[in-house]
ROVO-333189 format. One record per residue (C-alpha): residue in three letters; x, y, z. Coordinates in steps of 0.1 Angstrom, whole numbers. Layout:
N
<node residuo="ALA" u="X" v="Y" w="Z"/>
...
This chain:
365
<node residuo="MET" u="-83" v="-238" w="2"/>
<node residuo="THR" u="-92" v="-200" w="7"/>
<node residuo="PRO" u="-109" v="-187" w="-27"/>
<node residuo="PRO" u="-92" v="-158" w="-43"/>
<node residuo="LEU" u="-104" v="-126" w="-40"/>
<node residuo="LEU" u="-99" v="-103" w="-75"/>
<node residuo="LEU" u="-87" v="-68" w="-59"/>
<node residuo="PHE" u="-56" v="-46" w="-59"/>
<node residuo="ALA" u="-20" v="-57" w="-55"/>
<node residuo="THR" u="15" v="-63" w="-51"/>
<node residuo="ILE" u="46" v="-90" w="-62"/>
<node residuo="SER" u="46" v="-121" w="-34"/>
<node residuo="LEU" u="71" v="-127" w="-14"/>
<node residuo="LEU" u="87" v="-158" w="-28"/>
<node residuo="ALA" u="117" v="-185" w="-11"/>
<node residuo="ALA" u="150" v="-189" w="-21"/>
<node residuo="ALA" u="171" v="-193" w="-56"/>
<node residuo="ALA" u="197" v="-187" w="-66"/>
<node residuo="VAL" u="222" v="-170" w="-92"/>
<node residuo="ALA" u="261" v="-171" w="-82"/>
<node residuo="SER" u="277" v="-139" w="-98"/>
<node residuo="PRO" u="271" v="-106" w="-94"/>
<node residuo="PRO" u="235" v="-92" w="-111"/>
<node residuo="THR" u="236" v="-71" w="-137"/>
<node residuo="ALA" u="198" v="-66" w="-147"/>
<node residuo="ALA" u="172" v="-71" w="-128"/>
<node residuo="ILE" u="174" v="-96" w="-99"/>
<node residuo="SER" u="144" v="-120" w="-90"/>
<node residuo="PHE" u="129" v="-118" w="-53"/>
<node residuo="GLU" u="145" v="-151" w="-46"/>
<node residuo="GLU" u="179" v="-144" w="-62"/>
<node residuo="PHE" u="180" v="-113" w="-40"/>
<node residuo="ALA" u="172" v="-124" w="-11"/>
<node residuo="ARG" u="202" v="-154" w="-14"/>
<node residuo="ASP" u="226" v="-127" w="-27"/>
<node residuo="LEU" u="219" v="-96" w="-16"/>
<node residuo="SER" u="198" v="-96" w="15"/>
<node residuo="PRO" u="218" v="-112" w="36"/>
<node residuo="LEU" u="250" v="-83" w="32"/>
<node residuo="VAL" u="224" v="-58" w="35"/>
<node residuo="ALA" u="208" v="-71" w="65"/>
<node residuo="ALA" u="240" v="-75" w="86"/>
<node residuo="ARG" u="253" v="-38" w="78"/>
<node residuo="LEU" u="215" v="-28" w="90"/>
<node residuo="ASP" u="218" v="-39" w="125"/>
<node residuo="GLU" u="178" v="-44" w="127"/>
<node residuo="PRO" u="159" v="-74" w="136"/>
<node residuo="PRO" u="158" v="-105" w="113"/>
<node residuo="LYS" u="115" v="-94" w="112"/>
<node residuo="HIS" u="121" v="-54" w="102"/>
<node residuo="TYR" u="148" v="-64" w="77"/>
<node residuo="ARG" u="114" v="-91" w="66"/>
<node residuo="GLN" u="94" v="-65" w="61"/>
<node residuo="ILE" u="114" v="-39" w="42"/>
<node residuo="GLU" u="133" v="-63" w="19"/>
<node residuo="PRO" u="109" v="-67" w="-4"/>
<node residuo="SER" u="104" v="-27" w="-10"/>
<node residuo="LEU" u="142" v="-30" w="-12"/>
<node residuo="HIS" u="145" v="-51" w="-43"/>
<node residuo="HIS" u="117" v="-35" w="-58"/>
<node residuo="LEU" u="136" v="-3" w="-54"/>
<node residuo="TYR" u="170" v="-23" w="-71"/>
<node residuo="VAL" u="144" v="-39" w="-99"/>
<node residuo="ASP" u="131" v="-2" w="-109"/>
<node residuo="HIS" u="169" v="6" w="-104"/>
<node residuo="ALA" u="186" v="-19" w="-124"/>
<node residuo="ASP" u="205" v="-2" w="-147"/>
<node residuo="ARG" u="221" v="23" w="-126"/>
<node residuo="ILE" u="221" v="-8" w="-91"/>
<node residuo="GLY" u="231" v="-35" w="-109"/>
<node residuo="SER" u="261" v="-21" w="-135"/>
<node residuo="LEU" u="277" v="-21" w="-94"/>
<node residuo="PRO" u="308" v="-37" w="-81"/>
<node residuo="ARG" u="293" v="-63" w="-54"/>
<node residuo="GLU" u="306" v="-38" w="-26"/>
<node residuo="ALA" u="288" v="-6" w="-38"/>
<node residuo="GLN" u="259" v="-23" w="-51"/>
<node residuo="ILE" u="259" v="-31" w="-9"/>
<node residuo="ASP" u="269" v="3" w="3"/>
<node residuo="LEU" u="238" v="20" w="-22"/>
<node residuo="LEU" u="214" v="-12" w="-14"/>
<node residuo="VAL" u="225" v="-2" w="29"/>
<node residuo="LYS" u="211" v="37" w="23"/>
<node residuo="LEU" u="184" v="30" w="3"/>
<node residuo="ALA" u="171" v="7" w="33"/>
<node residuo="ARG" u="176" v="34" w="59"/>
<node residuo="PHE" u="157" v="61" w="34"/>
<node residuo="LEU" u="129" v="41" w="41"/>
<node residuo="ASP" u="131" v="39" w="73"/>
<node residuo="SER" u="132" v="71" w="76"/>
<node residuo="LYS" u="102" v="76" w="60"/>
<node residuo="ARG" u="84" v="44" w="83"/>
<node residuo="GLU" u="90" v="65" w="108"/>
<node residuo="THR" u="83" v="99" w="96"/>
<node residuo="ALA" u="47" v="82" w="82"/>
<node residuo="GLY" u="42" v="60" w="110"/>
<node residuo="ASP" u="22" v="84" w="131"/>
<node residuo="ARG" u="-1" v="93" w="110"/>
<node residuo="THR" u="-38" v="90" w="122"/>
<node residuo="VAL" u="-59" v="59" w="97"/>
<node residuo="ILE" u="-88" v="51" w="119"/>
<node residuo="GLY" u="-94" v="77" w="151"/>
<node residuo="PRO" u="-111" v="108" w="159"/>
<node residuo="GLY" u="-111" v="137" w="133"/>
<node residuo="CYS" u="-107" v="112" w="106"/>
<node residuo="GLY" u="-138" v="105" w="86"/>
<node residuo="ILE" u="-144" v="76" w="65"/>
<node residuo="ILE" u="-158" v="64" w="30"/>
<node residuo="GLY" u="-165" v="28" w="25"/>
<node residuo="LEU" u="-172" v="13" w="-12"/>
<node residuo="LEU" u="-179" v="-26" w="1"/>
<node residuo="ASP" u="-183" v="-53" w="-29"/>
<node residuo="PRO" u="-223" v="-56" w="-41"/>
<node residuo="ASP" u="-226" v="-93" w="-44"/>
<node residuo="ARG" u="-212" v="-106" w="-12"/>
<node residuo="GLY" u="-219" v="-108" w="19"/>
<node residuo="LEU" u="-199" v="-82" w="34"/>
<node residuo="ASP" u="-216" v="-53" w="58"/>
<node residuo="PRO" u="-219" v="-20" w="62"/>
<node residuo="LYS" u="-209" v="-29" w="99"/>
<node residuo="GLU" u="-176" v="-43" w="86"/>
<node residuo="ILE" u="-168" v="-2" w="87"/>
<node residuo="THR" u="-188" v="15" w="105"/>
<node residuo="ALA" u="-184" v="-9" w="143"/>
<node residuo="ILE" u="-150" v="1" w="141"/>
<node residuo="ALA" u="-162" v="34" w="131"/>
<node residuo="THR" u="-179" v="39" w="156"/>
<node residuo="ALA" u="-151" v="19" w="183"/>
<node residuo="TYR" u="-129" v="53" w="175"/>
<node residuo="ASP" u="-148" v="75" w="174"/>
<node residuo="THR" u="-154" v="89" w="136"/>
<node residuo="PRO" u="-180" v="91" w="111"/>
<node residuo="ALA" u="-183" v="70" w="83"/>
<node residuo="THR" u="-202" v="68" w="51"/>
<node residuo="VAL" u="-209" v="36" w="36"/>
<node residuo="PHE" u="-216" v="29" w="-3"/>
<node residuo="LYS" u="-224" v="-3" w="-18"/>
<node residuo="LYS" u="-253" v="-18" w="-37"/>
<node residuo="ASN" u="-283" v="-34" w="-20"/>
<node residuo="GLY" u="-317" v="-33" w="-35"/>
<node residuo="ALA" u="-329" v="-36" w="-68"/>
<node residuo="GLY" u="-334" v="7" w="-77"/>
<node residuo="GLU" u="-301" v="4" w="-68"/>
<node residuo="THR" u="-273" v="3" w="-103"/>
<node residuo="ILE" u="-234" v="-3" w="-100"/>
<node residuo="ALA" u="-229" v="27" w="-126"/>
<node residuo="GLY" u="-257" v="51" w="-93"/>
<node residuo="VAL" u="-233" v="37" w="-62"/>
<node residuo="ALA" u="-200" v="48" w="-84"/>
<node residuo="ASP" u="-212" v="79" w="-90"/>
<node residuo="ALA" u="-224" v="84" w="-51"/>
<node residuo="PHE" u="-188" v="68" w="-39"/>
<node residuo="LEU" u="-169" v="91" w="-64"/>
<node residuo="ALA" u="-186" v="125" w="-56"/>
<node residuo="ALA" u="-179" v="116" w="-19"/>
<node residuo="VAL" u="-146" v="115" w="-23"/>
<node residuo="ALA" u="-139" v="142" w="-46"/>
<node residuo="ALA" u="-158" v="163" w="-12"/>
<node residuo="ALA" u="-137" v="149" w="6"/>
<node residuo="ALA" u="-103" v="158" w="-17"/>
<node residuo="ALA" u="-120" v="193" w="-18"/>
<node residuo="ASP" u="-118" v="197" w="21"/>
<node residuo="GLU" u="-88" v="192" w="43"/>
<node residuo="ARG" u="-97" v="177" w="71"/>
<node residuo="PRO" u="-86" v="139" w="75"/>
<node residuo="THR" u="-99" v="111" w="56"/>
<node residuo="THR" u="-98" v="78" w="49"/>
<node residuo="VAL" u="-109" v="57" w="21"/>
<node residuo="VAL" u="-118" v="17" w="25"/>
<node residuo="VAL" u="-122" v="-3" w="-7"/>
<node residuo="LEU" u="-134" v="-40" w="0"/>
<node residuo="GLY" u="-142" v="-60" w="-28"/>
<node residuo="HIS" u="-130" v="-73" w="-61"/>
<node residuo="GLY" u="-100" v="-52" w="-84"/>
<node residuo="LEU" u="-77" v="-51" w="-116"/>
<node residuo="PRO" u="-45" v="-41" w="-115"/>
<node residuo="ARG" u="-59" v="-4" w="-128"/>
<node residuo="GLU" u="-100" v="-9" w="-121"/>
<node residuo="ILE" u="-122" v="-10" w="-90"/>
<node residuo="GLN" u="-135" v="-36" w="-108"/>
<node residuo="SER" u="-171" v="-44" w="-85"/>
<node residuo="TYR" u="-181" v="-8" w="-95"/>
<node residuo="SER" u="-162" v="-5" w="-134"/>
<node residuo="ILE" u="-144" v="25" w="-120"/>
<node residuo="PRO" u="-110" v="31" w="-137"/>
<node residuo="CYS" u="-84" v="43" w="-115"/>
<node residuo="ASP" u="-75" v="70" w="-146"/>
<node residuo="ARG" u="-115" v="75" w="-133"/>
<node residuo="LEU" u="-110" v="83" w="-96"/>
<node residuo="ALA" u="-72" v="103" w="-100"/>
<node residuo="GLU" u="-98" v="127" w="-124"/>
<node residuo="THR" u="-116" v="126" w="-98"/>
<node residuo="LEU" u="-91" v="134" w="-76"/>
<node residuo="VAL" u="-76" v="161" w="-85"/>
<node residuo="SER" u="-108" v="179" w="-92"/>
<node residuo="GLY" u="-114" v="183" w="-60"/>
<node residuo="ALA" u="-86" v="195" w="-46"/>
<node residuo="ALA" u="-81" v="212" w="-77"/>
<node residuo="SER" u="-116" v="231" w="-64"/>
<node residuo="ARG" u="-94" v="243" w="-31"/>
<node residuo="LYS" u="-58" v="249" w="-51"/>
<node residuo="THR" u="-37" v="276" w="-40"/>
<node residuo="THR" u="-13" v="303" w="-56"/>
<node residuo="ALA" u="21" v="297" w="-53"/>
<node residuo="GLY" u="41" v="303" w="-86"/>
<node residuo="GLY" u="14" v="279" w="-104"/>
<node residuo="SER" u="-16" v="262" w="-91"/>
<node residuo="GLN" u="-10" v="234" w="-65"/>
<node residuo="ILE" u="-31" v="210" w="-52"/>
<node residuo="ASP" u="-21" v="184" w="-19"/>
<node residuo="LEU" u="-43" v="152" w="-13"/>
<node residuo="GLY" u="-14" v="143" w="18"/>
<node residuo="HIS" u="-53" v="147" w="40"/>
<node residuo="LEU" u="-64" v="111" w="25"/>
<node residuo="THR" u="-54" v="75" w="32"/>
<node residuo="LEU" u="-65" v="50" w="5"/>
<node residuo="ILE" u="-74" v="14" w="18"/>
<node residuo="CYS" u="-79" v="-12" w="-8"/>
<node residuo="ASP" u="-88" v="-48" w="0"/>
<node residuo="ASP" u="-88" v="-65" w="-33"/>
<node residuo="CYS" u="-67" v="-85" w="-60"/>
<node residuo="TYR" u="-38" v="-62" w="-75"/>
<node residuo="SER" u="-43" v="-38" w="-51"/>
<node residuo="ALA" u="-4" v="-28" w="-49"/>
<node residuo="ASP" u="-4" v="-18" w="-87"/>
<node residuo="PHE" u="-40" v="3" w="-87"/>
<node residuo="SER" u="-18" v="17" w="-66"/>
<node residuo="ILE" u="9" v="26" w="-85"/>
<node residuo="ASN" u="-15" v="26" w="-110"/>
<node residuo="LEU" u="-33" v="54" w="-92"/>
<node residuo="GLY" u="-1" v="76" w="-85"/>
<node residuo="ALA" u="7" v="73" w="-119"/>
<node residuo="ALA" u="-25" v="83" w="-131"/>
<node residuo="ILE" u="-29" v="114" w="-109"/>
<node residuo="GLU" u="0" v="125" w="-117"/>
<node residuo="ARG" u="-7" v="126" w="-154"/>
<node residuo="GLU" u="-37" v="142" w="-144"/>
<node residuo="CYS" u="-13" v="174" w="-135"/>
<node residuo="ARG" u="8" v="168" w="-157"/>
<node residuo="GLU" u="-22" v="176" w="-186"/>
<node residuo="ARG" u="-39" v="206" w="-159"/>
<node residuo="SER" u="-3" v="226" w="-156"/>
<node residuo="LEU" u="-12" v="215" w="-114"/>
<node residuo="ALA" u="21" v="207" w="-96"/>
<node residuo="ILE" u="16" v="184" w="-73"/>
<node residuo="LYS" u="21" v="193" w="-30"/>
<node residuo="GLY" u="15" v="156" w="-17"/>
<node residuo="LEU" u="-4" v="123" w="-32"/>
<node residuo="PRO" u="-24" v="105" w="-7"/>
<node residuo="THR" u="-12" v="75" w="11"/>
<node residuo="MET" u="-26" v="46" w="-1"/>
<node residuo="ILE" u="-23" v="12" w="24"/>
<node residuo="ALA" u="-27" v="-20" w="-4"/>
<node residuo="GLY" u="-41" v="-55" w="10"/>
<node residuo="THR" u="-20" v="-77" w="-15"/>
<node residuo="ASN" u="18" v="-71" w="-32"/>
<node residuo="ARG" u="20" v="-69" w="-70"/>
<node residuo="ASP" u="10" v="-96" w="-94"/>
<node residuo="CYS" u="-12" v="-107" w="-64"/>
<node residuo="LEU" u="-47" v="-119" w="-53"/>
<node residuo="GLY" u="-60" v="-111" w="-26"/>
<node residuo="HIS" u="-81" v="-141" w="-9"/>
<node residuo="ALA" u="-117" v="-140" w="16"/>
<node residuo="ASP" u="-134" v="-162" w="44"/>
<node residuo="PHE" u="-160" v="-174" w="24"/>
<node residuo="GLY" u="-193" v="-180" w="46"/>
<node residuo="GLU" u="-224" v="-169" w="63"/>
<node residuo="LYS" u="-203" v="-132" w="53"/>
<node residuo="PHE" u="-166" v="-128" w="28"/>
<node residuo="VAL" u="-148" v="-116" w="52"/>
<node residuo="PRO" u="-112" v="-102" w="29"/>
<node residuo="HIS" u="-84" v="-117" w="51"/>
<node residuo="PHE" u="-64" v="-81" w="50"/>
<node residuo="TRP" u="-99" v="-64" w="70"/>
<node residuo="LYS" u="-104" v="-97" w="89"/>
<node residuo="ASP" u="-68" v="-93" w="104"/>
<node residuo="VAL" u="-72" v="-51" w="106"/>
<node residuo="ILE" u="-106" v="-57" w="128"/>
<node residuo="GLU" u="-91" v="-88" w="151"/>
<node residuo="LEU" u="-63" v="-69" w="160"/>
<node residuo="PHE" u="-81" v="-34" w="166"/>
<node residuo="TYR" u="-117" v="-42" w="175"/>
<node residuo="ILE" u="-120" v="-77" w="189"/>
<node residuo="ARG" u="-87" v="-76" w="205"/>
<node residuo="ARG" u="-86" v="-56" w="239"/>
<node residuo="PRO" u="-74" v="-29" w="253"/>
<node residuo="ARG" u="-79" v="-13" w="218"/>
<node residuo="PRO" u="-53" v="14" w="210"/>
<node residuo="ASP" u="-64" v="50" w="209"/>
<node residuo="VAL" u="-60" v="55" w="170"/>
<node residuo="ILE" u="-49" v="34" w="147"/>
<node residuo="ARG" u="-21" v="45" w="130"/>
<node residuo="LEU" u="-3" v="35" w="92"/>
<node residuo="ARG" u="31" v="24" w="114"/>
<node residuo="ASP" u="3" v="-6" w="130"/>
<node residuo="PHE" u="-4" v="-13" w="94"/>
<node residuo="PHE" u="31" v="-18" w="76"/>
<node residuo="GLU" u="42" v="-34" w="113"/>
<node residuo="LYS" u="17" v="-53" w="133"/>
<node residuo="VAL" u="-7" v="-57" w="99"/>
<node residuo="ASP" u="20" v="-70" w="79"/>
<node residuo="SER" u="32" v="-95" w="108"/>
<node residuo="MET" u="-2" v="-113" w="111"/>
<node residuo="MET" u="-2" v="-113" w="76"/>
<node residuo="TYR" u="32" v="-132" w="71"/>
<node residuo="GLY" u="15" v="-167" w="80"/>
<node residuo="TYR" u="-9" v="-165" w="50"/>
<node residuo="GLY" u="7" v="-195" w="27"/>
<node residuo="ARG" u="39" v="-197" w="55"/>
<node residuo="ALA" u="44" v="-221" w="85"/>
<node residuo="ALA" u="60" v="-211" w="114"/>
<node residuo="GLN" u="81" v="-233" w="129"/>
<node residuo="VAL" u="105" v="-227" w="161"/>
<node residuo="ASP" u="139" v="-246" w="164"/>
<node residuo="GLY" u="155" v="-260" w="196"/>
<node residuo="ASP" u="171" v="-221" w="208"/>
<node residuo="GLY" u="132" v="-206" w="205"/>
<node residuo="LYS" u="145" v="-187" w="168"/>
<node residuo="VAL" u="108" v="-185" w="149"/>
<node residuo="SER" u="112" v="-189" w="109"/>
<node residuo="TYR" u="94" v="-194" w="84"/>
<node residuo="ARG" u="85" v="-222" w="57"/>
<node residuo="LEU" u="66" v="-214" w="29"/>
<node residuo="VAL" u="35" v="-236" w="23"/>
<node residuo="ASP" u="17" v="-219" w="-2"/>
<node residuo="GLN" u="33" v="-192" w="-22"/>
<node residuo="THR" u="-7" v="-184" w="-40"/>
<node residuo="LEU" u="-21" v="-177" w="-3"/>
<node residuo="CYS" u="8" v="-146" w="3"/>
<node residuo="GLN" u="-5" v="-119" w="-5"/>
<node residuo="ASP" u="21" v="-93" w="18"/>
<node residuo="PRO" u="4" v="-61" w="27"/>
<node residuo="VAL" u="21" v="-26" w="13"/>
<node residuo="VAL" u="19" v="7" w="24"/>
<node residuo="PHE" u="25" v="38" w="-2"/>
<node residuo="VAL" u="39" v="73" w="10"/>
<node residuo="PRO" u="44" v="99" w="-13"/>
<node residuo="LEU" u="75" v="116" w="-12"/>
<node residuo="ASP" u="79" v="158" w="-13"/>
<node residuo="GLU" u="107" v="176" w="-30"/>
<node residuo="GLU" u="137" v="173" w="-4"/>
<node residuo="ASP" u="126" v="137" w="-9"/>
<node residuo="LEU" u="129" v="131" w="-42"/>
<node residuo="VAL" u="164" v="153" w="-39"/>
<node residuo="ARG" u="175" v="126" w="-17"/>
<node residuo="LEU" u="166" v="99" w="-35"/>
<node residuo="ARG" u="183" v="108" w="-68"/>
<node residuo="GLN" u="210" v="121" w="-43"/>
<node residuo="ILE" u="218" v="81" w="-29"/>
<node residuo="LEU" u="210" v="63" w="-60"/>
<node residuo="GLY" u="238" v="87" w="-82"/>
<node residuo="LEU" u="208" v="99" w="-109"/>
<node residuo="ALA" u="204" v="139" w="-126"/>
<node residuo="ALA" u="192" v="161" w="-104"/>
<node residuo="ASP" u="164" v="167" w="-127"/>
<node residuo="ALA" u="158" v="125" w="-130"/>
<node residuo="PRO" u="118" v="118" w="-128"/>
<node residuo="LEU" u="113" v="92" w="-103"/>
<node residuo="PRO" u="76" v="84" w="-85"/>
<node residuo="ARG" u="65" v="110" w="-60"/>
<node residuo="MET" u="51" v="76" w="-39"/>
<node residuo="LEU" u="77" v="53" w="-17"/>
<node residuo="ASP" u="67" v="13" w="-18"/>
<node residuo="ILE" u="79" v="18" w="24"/>
<node residuo="GLY" u="68" v="-22" w="28"/>
C-alpha cells in the first residue's frame, strides 16, 4: 500500500448504500448516489463519465443546503438538483479555458523540506511551457522552516499585489487549516493574500481587492478542506478590514474533503496528483500549448479516478469501476470564484433570500 501524505483534502467518493424514504436532512454520498443521482442523471442526458465528475459537487451542495432541499417533495428535489447541476456545468464551461501553466503565467512553488521532492518537479514543466518559476524548499542547514515560509509568503504577497496571472503550487504535508510542511496556517496565508491585493486596491464605492488572477494548487492531505477554510479566511479578513471582494483565487485541491493524499516513495517522493500532472502534460507527447483549468477537472480527474478503484468492462464494452480500497481514493476538486451575478443566480435556484450569505467560491468537481 502507498503510504498516506498529510496535506489539503476533500470528502472521498463512496460506493452505494441505501435509504428508502426521501431525505429530509443531510444525506450520505451513498444515499445520494443510489436514490437521487439516477433521476438527476437521466434528466441531464450527459455521458456517465461527466456526471461522475460533478456528482460529488452536487452532493456537497445538497448537504450545504439540506434544510432547504431535503424538505421538498422528491420531484421538486430532482428539479432543483438538475438546475444546480446545470449551474455547475455553466461554471465549468466559463472557467475551463483559464490558463494554469503557460506563457504569461508565472509559477511560485513550495516543496516539502524532508523528502525527495526536487525543484525540477516544478521548474522542468515550467520551462516546457515557457513560464518563469520560483521554487522555495528548505535544503541546507543554514535555512530554517520559518525562514523559507517567510520568503514564500513574501513572494505570494508580491504576486497578489501584481495583476499578472500567477499559479502557486504547494507539494508536501497538509492539514485542514495549515500548510503543515512549513507551519503556515490558512489565516496567515489569507492575511498575506489580502494585504498584497490591498496594496493595489481600487476605490469604487469602497475599497475593493481582486485575487482573481491567482491560482492555488495544493497536493497534500486535506487540500479541499484547506481550500474551503482559506476562502472563508480571506472573506473574514476582508470583512474585518472593510474591504470588498471582487474575486477570490481559483483553487485546485489534489484531494477531496476529509481525504488523505498519497505519494510514491522511492528514490523520489512524488505525490500522486502532481505525478499525474507531470505524466499527462510533460512526459506524454504531443504537449498542449498551455495547461488549462479544464485539463485538471477533466483529464487529471479521470486519471486519478483509478486510485482505489479497478476498471471493469462488460460484454458491450461499457467501462465501470469497482471500489477496491476507499483509503486510496482522493478524487481532486476545483474551486472557482463566484461573482455577484453568480451569487444572485445561485440564490434564485435555491430559493434563498436576496441577502442570504453564500460562500464566494464553488466546488465544480
